[in-house]
Backbone as JSON, one array per atom type, in Angstrom:
{
  "sequence": "MFRQLQNIDSTFRHIRIFSLLFLVACTGVSGFALYLSYEQVQAVQERIYVLAGDKALEAFSTGRRENIPVEARDHVRTFHHYFFSLDPDDKVIEANMRRALYLADASAKRAYDNLRESGYISGLISGNISQEIEVDSVQVDTGQYPYYFRCYASQKLIRATSTLRRSLVTEGFLRSVARSDNNPHGFMIERWATLENKDLHTQSR",
  "N": [[-54.59, 175.25, 91.63], [-56.5, 176.17, 89.72], [-54.69, 177.36, 87.96], [-53.34, 175.11, 87.09], [-55.34, 173.83, 85.66], [-55.63, 175.69, 83.56], [-53.11, 175.41, 82.37], [-53.31, 172.76, 81.49], [-55.4, 173.03, 79.64], [-54.23, 174.81, 77.81], [-52.08, 173.25, 76.96], [-53.48, 171.16, 75.73], [-54.66, 172.54, 73.59], [-52.37, 173.21, 72.13], [-51.47, 170.67, 71.49], [-53.6, 169.83, 69.89], [-53.47, 171.65, 67.74], [-50.93, 171.01, 66.76], [-51.39, 168.37, 66.03], [-53.29, 168.7, 63.98], [-51.74, 170.14, 62.1], [-49.82, 168.21, 61.61], [-51.4, 166.21, 60.45], [-52.29, 167.53, 58.12], [-49.82, 167.88, 56.84], [-49.06, 165.18, 56.45], [-51.13, 164.36, 54.74], [-50.6, 166.02, 52.52], [-48.01, 165.12, 51.77], [-48.59, 162.46, 51.14], [-50.41, 162.79, 49.01], [-48.72, 164.08, 47.16], [-46.86, 162.05, 46.75], [-48.49, 160.1, 45.58], [-49.14, 161.44, 43.21], [-46.61, 161.67, 41.97], [-46.09, 158.95, 41.63], [-48.11, 158.24, 39.8], [-47.33, 159.8, 37.59], [-44.88, 158.59, 37.04], [-45.69, 156.0, 36.35], [-47.14, 156.57, 34.03], [-45.06, 157.53, 32.41], [-43.5, 155.22, 32.18], [-45.24, 153.53, 30.82], [-45.26, 154.67, 28.31], [-42.95, 153.87, 27.17], [-41.39, 151.76, 24.91], [-39.7, 148.84, 24.15], [-37.69, 147.59, 21.65], [-36.43, 144.65, 20.4], [-33.5, 144.15, 18.72], [-31.55, 142.03, 17.33], [-28.93, 141.56, 19.48], [-29.45, 143.79, 20.95], [-31.39, 146.07, 22.89], [-33.6, 148.38, 21.89], [-34.92, 151.53, 22.61], [-38.16, 152.8, 22.16], [-40.67, 155.33, 21.7], [-44.05, 155.77, 22.44], [-46.62, 157.62, 20.84], [-49.48, 159.8, 20.51], [-52.02, 159.48, 17.93], [-52.76, 161.9, 16.87], [-50.5, 163.53, 16.97], [-48.95, 162.44, 14.99], [-50.27, 162.75, 12.61], [-49.68, 164.64, 10.4], [-47.23, 163.55, 9.4], [-47.88, 160.85, 8.81], [-49.94, 161.27, 6.99], [-48.65, 162.57, 4.84], [-46.91, 160.5, 4.06], [-48.75, 158.58, 3.31], [-49.91, 159.75, 1.04], [-47.62, 159.89, -0.6], [-47.07, 157.14, -0.88], [-49.37, 156.22, -2.22], [-49.15, 157.64, -4.69], [-46.74, 156.59, -5.59], [-47.38, 153.87, -6.12], [-49.47, 154.21, -8.0], [-48.33, 155.57, -10.16], [-45.98, 154.23, -10.81], [-45.07, 152.37, -13.29], [-44.47, 149.55, -15.28], [-43.62, 147.9, -18.38], [-45.45, 145.61, -18.24], [-48.27, 143.79, -17.87], [-49.19, 142.44, -15.58], [-47.62, 143.47, -13.52], [-48.44, 146.13, -13.56], [-51.18, 145.84, -12.9], [-50.91, 144.77, -10.31], [-49.65, 146.9, -8.92], [-51.62, 148.89, -9.25], [-53.72, 147.72, -7.86], [-52.76, 147.85, -5.24], [-52.6, 150.63, -5.0], [-55.31, 151.4, -5.26], [-56.45, 150.54, -2.92], [-55.89, 152.6, -1.27], [-57.31, 154.82, -1.97], [-60.39, 156.43, -3.08], [-63.23, 156.07, -5.33], [-62.52, 158.0, -7.19], [-59.85, 157.68, -7.92], [-60.02, 155.19, -9.14], [-61.57, 155.85, -11.37], [-59.77, 157.51, -12.72], [-57.79, 155.62, -13.37], [-59.28, 153.88, -15.02], [-59.81, 155.66, -17.13], [-57.2, 155.99, -18.13], [-56.75, 153.42, -19.12], [-58.81, 153.16, -21.04], [-58.14, 155.17, -22.81], [-55.94, 154.12, -24.02], [-53.45, 154.46, -22.96], [-52.15, 152.75, -21.1], [-51.87, 150.35, -22.57], [-50.21, 151.38, -24.51], [-47.84, 151.86, -23.11], [-47.09, 149.21, -22.57], [-46.87, 148.02, -25.13], [-44.91, 149.65, -26.22], [-42.72, 149.13, -24.66], [-42.18, 150.82, -22.45], [-41.14, 152.31, -19.47], [-42.44, 153.81, -16.52], [-41.68, 156.12, -14.05], [-41.86, 157.75, -10.83], [-41.09, 160.66, -8.94], [-41.65, 162.0, -5.94], [-41.71, 165.26, -5.01], [-42.64, 167.05, -3.0], [-45.17, 167.11, -0.42], [-47.97, 168.76, 0.58], [-49.99, 169.18, 3.39], [-52.99, 170.13, 4.85], [-53.89, 170.19, 8.02], [-55.66, 171.58, 9.49], [-58.35, 171.54, 9.03], [-60.94, 169.16, 8.71], [-62.23, 166.88, 6.27], [-58.71, 166.32, 5.54], [-57.05, 168.5, 3.46], [-54.84, 168.02, 0.69], [-51.94, 168.64, -1.34], [-49.93, 167.51, -3.92], [-46.69, 167.57, -5.21], [-44.8, 166.5, -7.88], [-42.53, 164.71, -10.08], [-42.51, 163.04, -13.18], [-41.0, 160.31, -14.91], [-40.55, 159.03, -18.03], [-39.29, 156.28, -19.45], [-37.91, 155.39, -22.38], [-36.69, 153.31, -25.1], [-34.86, 154.83, -26.52], [-34.9, 157.38, -25.46], [-35.55, 159.64, -22.67], [-38.27, 160.99, -21.09], [-39.26, 163.81, -19.25], [-41.76, 164.83, -16.97], [-43.87, 167.21, -15.34], [-45.87, 166.96, -12.41], [-48.8, 167.67, -10.68], [-51.04, 167.13, -8.16], [-54.17, 166.98, -6.32], [-56.28, 166.53, -3.41], [-58.36, 165.03, -0.83], [-58.03, 163.8, 2.52], [-59.41, 161.22, 4.35], [-60.06, 159.73, 7.5], [-59.78, 156.27, 8.13], [-60.21, 152.79, 9.15], [-57.22, 151.11, 10.12], [-55.3, 148.74, 8.24], [-53.71, 145.81, 6.78], [-53.56, 146.37, 4.09], [-53.9, 149.08, 4.11], [-52.06, 150.7, 5.91], [-51.71, 153.25, 7.08], [-54.19, 154.24, 7.64], [-55.81, 156.07, 6.19], [-57.96, 157.48, 3.67], [-57.92, 158.47, 0.37], [-59.76, 161.01, -1.12], [-61.77, 162.51, -3.71], [-59.73, 162.89, -5.63], [-57.64, 164.57, -7.89], [-55.97, 165.57, -10.9], [-54.01, 168.35, -11.31], [-51.98, 169.37, -12.89], [-50.04, 168.11, -15.54], [-47.6, 168.04, -17.39], [-45.26, 168.0, -20.16], [-41.76, 168.39, -19.68], [-38.96, 168.18, -20.54], [-37.02, 166.33, -22.99], [-34.63, 163.79, -23.03], [-31.94, 162.3, -24.7], [-30.94, 158.88, -24.79]],
  "CA": [[-55.51, 174.32, 90.98], [-57.02, 176.86, 88.53], [-53.57, 177.53, 87.03], [-53.06, 173.8, 86.5], [-56.37, 173.6, 84.62], [-55.28, 176.54, 82.41], [-51.97, 174.78, 81.69], [-53.8, 171.57, 80.77], [-56.18, 173.5, 78.48], [-53.27, 175.36, 76.85], [-51.35, 172.11, 76.4], [-54.4, 170.44, 74.85], [-54.79, 173.34, 72.36], [-51.13, 173.05, 71.37], [-51.44, 169.31, 70.93], [-54.59, 169.77, 68.81], [-52.92, 172.38, 66.58], [-49.82, 170.22, 66.23], [-51.97, 167.18, 65.38], [-53.89, 169.14, 62.72], [-50.66, 170.43, 61.17], [-49.19, 166.93, 61.23], [-52.34, 165.54, 59.54], [-52.23, 168.24, 56.83], [-48.53, 167.56, 56.24], [-49.11, 163.78, 55.99], [-52.01, 164.31, 53.57], [-49.88, 166.63, 51.41], [-46.93, 164.23, 51.34], [-49.22, 161.29, 50.51], [-50.92, 163.21, 47.71], [-47.59, 164.33, 46.27], [-46.28, 160.74, 46.42], [-49.4, 159.47, 44.61], [-48.99, 162.15, 41.94], [-45.33, 161.25, 41.37], [-46.24, 157.55, 41.22], [-48.92, 158.25, 38.58], [-46.49, 160.32, 36.51], [-43.87, 157.57, 36.74], [-46.37, 154.91, 35.64], [-47.42, 157.07, 32.68], [-43.79, 157.58, 31.67], [-43.07, 153.85, 31.89], [-46.14, 152.95, 29.83], [-44.96, 155.23, 27.01], [-41.69, 153.31, 26.69], [-41.47, 150.48, 24.23], [-38.38, 148.36, 23.82], [-37.66, 146.71, 20.49], [-35.22, 143.83, 20.37], [-32.85, 144.05, 17.41], [-30.34, 141.25, 17.57], [-28.57, 141.5, 20.9], [-29.64, 145.11, 21.55], [-32.75, 146.53, 23.19], [-33.72, 149.77, 21.48], [-36.09, 152.15, 23.22], [-39.02, 153.6, 21.3], [-41.66, 156.06, 22.48], [-45.38, 155.81, 21.82], [-47.24, 158.94, 20.8], [-50.85, 159.77, 20.03], [-52.18, 159.59, 16.47], [-52.88, 163.32, 16.5], [-49.17, 164.08, 16.78], [-48.34, 161.86, 13.8], [-51.13, 162.9, 11.44], [-49.01, 165.21, 9.22], [-46.22, 162.63, 8.88], [-48.55, 159.7, 8.21], [-50.71, 161.73, 5.83], [-47.71, 162.78, 3.72], [-46.42, 159.21, 3.6], [-49.87, 157.92, 2.63], [-50.0, 160.35, -0.31], [-46.44, 159.44, -1.35], [-47.23, 155.72, -1.2], [-50.39, 156.11, -3.27], [-48.61, 158.11, -5.97], [-45.71, 155.64, -6.03], [-48.02, 152.7, -6.73], [-50.3, 154.58, -9.14], [-47.55, 156.07, -11.3], [-44.83, 153.38, -11.1], [-45.6, 151.42, -14.26], [-43.52, 148.88, -16.16], [-44.32, 147.28, -19.53], [-45.9, 144.28, -17.85], [-49.64, 143.96, -17.44], [-49.37, 141.92, -14.23], [-47.01, 144.44, -12.6], [-49.32, 147.3, -13.54], [-52.38, 145.49, -12.14], [-50.54, 144.62, -8.9], [-49.44, 148.25, -8.36], [-52.9, 149.58, -9.2], [-54.5, 147.12, -6.77], [-52.28, 148.44, -3.99], [-52.97, 152.05, -4.98], [-56.75, 151.6, -5.11], [-56.8, 150.35, -1.52], [-55.58, 153.83, -0.55], [-58.1, 155.94, -2.51], [-61.78, 156.1, -3.4], [-63.57, 155.83, -6.74], [-61.91, 159.0, -8.08], [-58.63, 157.07, -8.45], [-60.45, 154.12, -10.06], [-61.99, 156.51, -12.62], [-58.55, 157.94, -13.41], [-57.16, 154.43, -13.93], [-60.12, 153.44, -16.14], [-59.58, 156.59, -18.23], [-55.9, 155.66, -18.74], [-56.92, 152.18, -19.89], [-59.67, 153.4, -22.2], [-57.44, 156.05, -23.77], [-54.85, 153.38, -24.64], [-52.16, 154.84, -22.38], [-51.54, 151.57, -20.5], [-51.44, 149.45, -23.65], [-49.09, 152.03, -25.2], [-46.64, 151.59, -22.32], [-46.72, 147.8, -22.72], [-46.42, 147.75, -26.5], [-43.7, 150.42, -26.5], [-41.69, 148.8, -23.67], [-41.88, 152.07, -21.74], [-41.28, 152.3, -18.01], [-42.78, 155.11, -15.95], [-41.28, 156.28, -12.64], [-42.29, 159.02, -10.24], [-40.34, 161.18, -7.8], [-42.48, 162.98, -5.22], [-40.86, 166.34, -4.48], [-43.17, 167.51, -1.71], [-46.6, 166.93, -0.17], [-48.49, 169.73, 1.54], [-51.23, 168.7, 4.0], [-53.62, 171.08, 5.76], [-54.58, 169.45, 9.07], [-56.5, 172.51, 10.25], [-59.77, 171.27, 8.77], [-61.17, 167.77, 8.31], [-61.1, 166.04, 5.86], [-57.48, 167.06, 5.35], [-56.7, 168.78, 2.06], [-53.43, 167.87, 0.35], [-51.47, 168.89, -2.7], [-48.7, 166.75, -4.15], [-45.84, 168.03, -6.31], [-43.93, 165.39, -8.25], [-42.06, 164.67, -11.47], [-42.57, 161.72, -13.79], [-39.95, 159.99, -15.88], [-40.92, 157.97, -18.95], [-38.03, 155.76, -20.0], [-38.04, 154.65, -23.63], [-35.44, 152.67, -25.54], [-33.92, 155.82, -27.06], [-34.99, 158.69, -24.8], [-36.23, 159.76, -21.37], [-39.13, 162.17, -21.03], [-39.59, 164.31, -17.91], [-43.03, 165.54, -16.86], [-44.23, 167.72, -14.01], [-47.17, 166.44, -11.97], [-49.38, 168.28, -9.49], [-52.36, 166.59, -7.86], [-54.77, 167.41, -5.06], [-57.36, 165.68, -2.92], [-58.67, 165.12, 0.59], [-57.75, 162.59, 3.27], [-60.4, 160.85, 5.37], [-59.57, 158.67, 8.38], [-60.46, 154.97, 8.1], [-59.54, 151.8, 9.98], [-55.94, 150.61, 9.61], [-55.28, 147.34, 7.82], [-52.48, 145.47, 6.07], [-53.59, 147.05, 2.8], [-53.95, 150.52, 4.35], [-51.47, 150.82, 7.26], [-51.78, 154.6, 7.64], [-55.55, 154.54, 8.08], [-56.38, 157.21, 5.48], [-58.55, 157.24, 2.36], [-57.85, 159.66, -0.5], [-61.04, 161.32, -1.76], [-61.83, 163.62, -4.69], [-58.37, 163.05, -6.17], [-57.66, 165.18, -9.22], [-54.68, 166.03, -11.44], [-54.05, 169.77, -11.67], [-50.98, 169.64, -13.93], [-49.24, 166.97, -15.99], [-47.08, 168.54, -18.68], [-43.89, 167.62, -20.53], [-40.72, 169.37, -19.37], [-37.89, 168.05, -21.54], [-36.66, 164.98, -23.41], [-33.18, 163.56, -23.05], [-31.57, 161.09, -25.43], [-30.22, 157.88, -24.0]],
  "C": [[-56.03, 174.92, 89.67], [-55.94, 177.01, 87.49], [-53.24, 176.2, 86.36], [-54.06, 173.47, 85.4], [-56.08, 174.43, 83.37], [-54.11, 175.93, 81.64], [-52.39, 173.54, 80.9], [-54.55, 171.97, 79.51], [-55.25, 174.03, 77.39], [-52.49, 174.23, 76.17], [-52.21, 171.34, 75.41], [-54.57, 171.17, 73.52], [-53.56, 173.18, 71.49], [-51.05, 171.67, 70.71], [-52.42, 169.19, 69.76], [-54.08, 170.47, 67.56], [-51.8, 171.58, 65.92], [-50.35, 168.99, 65.48], [-52.58, 167.54, 64.02], [-52.81, 169.43, 61.67], [-49.98, 169.15, 60.67], [-50.08, 166.17, 60.24], [-52.32, 166.18, 58.15], [-50.94, 167.9, 56.11], [-48.52, 166.14, 55.69], [-49.97, 163.65, 54.73], [-51.32, 164.88, 52.33], [-48.79, 165.73, 50.86], [-47.5, 163.01, 50.62], [-49.74, 161.63, 49.11], [-49.81, 163.44, 46.71], [-46.95, 163.01, 45.82], [-47.16, 160.01, 45.4], [-49.27, 160.11, 43.24], [-47.71, 161.73, 41.22], [-45.41, 159.81, 40.87], [-47.02, 157.46, 39.91], [-48.11, 158.72, 37.39], [-45.46, 159.29, 36.07], [-44.49, 156.41, 35.95], [-46.68, 155.33, 34.2], [-46.17, 157.08, 31.82], [-43.33, 156.19, 31.28], [-43.93, 153.24, 30.8], [-45.86, 153.49, 28.43], [-43.66, 154.69, 26.42], [-41.92, 151.93, 26.1], [-40.04, 150.08, 23.87], [-38.48, 147.35, 22.69], [-36.35, 145.96, 20.49], [-34.72, 143.71, 18.94], [-31.53, 143.33, 17.6], [-30.09, 141.11, 19.06], [-28.83, 142.81, 21.63], [-31.12, 145.38, 21.79], [-32.81, 148.02, 22.89], [-35.02, 150.34, 22.03], [-36.84, 152.99, 22.2], [-40.07, 154.26, 22.18], [-42.97, 156.09, 21.73], [-45.92, 157.23, 21.88], [-48.67, 158.8, 20.28], [-50.91, 159.96, 18.53], [-52.19, 161.05, 16.03], [-51.51, 163.93, 16.21], [-48.54, 163.61, 15.47], [-49.14, 162.08, 12.53], [-50.4, 163.52, 10.24], [-48.0, 164.25, 8.58], [-46.88, 161.46, 8.16], [-49.34, 160.1, 6.97], [-49.79, 161.94, 4.62], [-47.22, 161.45, 3.17], [-47.51, 158.44, 2.88], [-49.99, 158.44, 1.19], [-48.83, 159.9, -1.17], [-46.6, 157.99, -1.8], [-48.25, 155.52, -2.31], [-49.83, 156.51, -4.63], [-47.52, 157.17, -6.5], [-46.36, 154.45, -6.74], [-48.79, 153.07, -8.0], [-49.48, 154.94, -10.37], [-46.29, 155.27, -11.59], [-45.31, 152.24, -11.99], [-44.46, 150.86, -15.12], [-44.29, 148.22, -17.29], [-44.69, 145.83, -19.26], [-47.28, 144.42, -17.24], [-49.86, 143.5, -16.0], [-48.77, 142.87, -13.19], [-47.9, 145.66, -12.45], [-50.55, 147.01, -12.7], [-52.08, 145.36, -10.64], [-50.34, 145.98, -8.23], [-50.76, 149.0, -8.23], [-53.78, 149.03, -8.08], [-54.08, 147.71, -5.44], [-52.7, 149.9, -3.88], [-54.45, 152.25, -4.69], [-57.26, 151.25, -3.73], [-56.66, 151.66, -0.73], [-56.44, 155.02, -0.99], [-59.51, 155.47, -2.84], [-61.99, 155.96, -4.9], [-62.95, 156.85, -7.69], [-60.62, 158.47, -8.69], [-58.97, 155.96, -9.44], [-60.88, 154.71, -11.39], [-60.78, 156.96, -13.41], [-57.85, 156.76, -14.07], [-57.95, 153.91, -15.14], [-59.94, 154.35, -17.35], [-58.25, 156.32, -18.93], [-56.0, 154.4, -19.59], [-57.7, 152.43, -21.18], [-58.99, 154.27, -23.25], [-56.28, 155.35, -24.46], [-53.49, 153.7, -24.05], [-51.43, 153.62, -21.81], [-51.04, 150.61, -21.57], [-50.28, 150.04, -24.43], [-47.77, 151.82, -24.45], [-46.15, 150.16, -22.54], [-46.16, 147.53, -24.11], [-45.13, 148.49, -26.85], [-42.55, 150.12, -25.56], [-41.21, 150.04, -22.92], [-42.1, 151.87, -20.24], [-41.58, 153.71, -17.52], [-42.42, 155.11, -14.47], [-41.76, 157.63, -12.15], [-41.38, 159.38, -9.07], [-41.2, 162.26, -7.15], [-41.57, 164.01, -4.59], [-41.34, 166.8, -3.11], [-44.67, 167.24, -1.65], [-47.01, 167.93, 0.9], [-49.84, 169.25, 2.06], [-51.73, 169.76, 4.98], [-54.43, 170.29, 6.79], [-55.49, 170.35, 9.91], [-57.98, 172.24, 10.08], [-59.92, 169.86, 8.23], [-62.32, 167.7, 7.31], [-59.91, 166.89, 5.43], [-57.17, 167.24, 3.86], [-55.21, 168.58, 1.84], [-53.18, 168.28, -1.09], [-50.1, 168.25, -2.84], [-47.98, 167.29, -5.38], [-44.83, 166.93, -6.63], [-43.45, 165.57, -9.7], [-42.09, 163.23, -11.95], [-41.41, 161.55, -14.76], [-40.41, 158.81, -16.71], [-39.66, 157.52, -19.69], [-38.34, 154.91, -21.22], [-36.7, 154.07, -24.02], [-34.41, 153.71, -25.97], [-33.93, 157.15, -26.33], [-35.69, 158.57, -23.45], [-36.99, 161.07, -21.33], [-39.43, 162.52, -19.59], [-40.9, 165.07, -17.97], [-43.19, 166.07, -15.45], [-45.63, 167.23, -13.69], [-47.58, 167.14, -10.69], [-50.78, 167.71, -9.31], [-52.87, 167.14, -6.54], [-55.87, 166.44, -4.65], [-57.57, 165.91, -1.44], [-58.41, 163.77, 1.25], [-58.79, 162.39, 4.37], [-59.84, 159.7, 6.2], [-60.43, 157.43, 8.25], [-59.7, 154.01, 9.0], [-58.24, 151.35, 9.31], [-56.08, 149.14, 9.23], [-53.94, 147.07, 7.15], [-52.4, 146.18, 4.73], [-53.56, 148.57, 2.93], [-53.38, 150.81, 5.74], [-51.57, 152.2, 7.88], [-53.19, 154.97, 8.11], [-56.13, 155.8, 7.47], [-56.99, 156.73, 4.16], [-58.51, 158.53, 1.57], [-59.2, 159.82, -1.21], [-60.88, 162.49, -2.72], [-60.45, 163.93, -5.27], [-58.45, 163.57, -7.59], [-56.25, 165.62, -9.6], [-54.82, 167.48, -11.88], [-53.1, 170.08, -12.82], [-50.24, 168.35, -14.25], [-48.71, 167.32, -17.38], [-45.64, 168.12, -18.89], [-42.93, 168.76, -20.19], [-39.61, 169.33, -20.4], [-37.64, 166.57, -21.82], [-35.15, 164.87, -23.53], [-32.88, 162.24, -23.77], [-30.78, 160.16, -24.53], [-29.03, 157.32, -24.8]]
}
């Protein structure tokens, strides 16, 4: 009788230990399954499919922080393209300047006003001169906000008989603003200044 009670007690202990181990194992498996499900949902949410004709192209979404250097460089390039791409047409110049001034603060407006007051814009129109710009490189320091940038470019002034090449170096700071149709990158150029703008060589046409 006593031995039977000991066997029952021993059996009960084994069943209790087995039950606890089974419960721990079930909890671990459930937790691992939930973790994998969460990871899978996150991975699916980062996938974007773009329909191009009959094909579905997969794109991946990323955070703004990862794209800041790329978007900042493109913002600076876009601003310089609009500000320095000038044709001998007052309406074209005004349209380009309007686009450029959406991307920068009053420092760019002052630079444009100085060009007008000095007769540079009217000289382009009266002389049928076109001005083009080629941005060589843009350096952006994202280590400190607002982000400092320096732009290296070359200008080309196309006249009827010759083409003048100029080097251009500018600098400024980038501040984050809300994105819009006029400012898709969501940056504002501040304290923009020209460090160098000198003639390199003239080539006959």
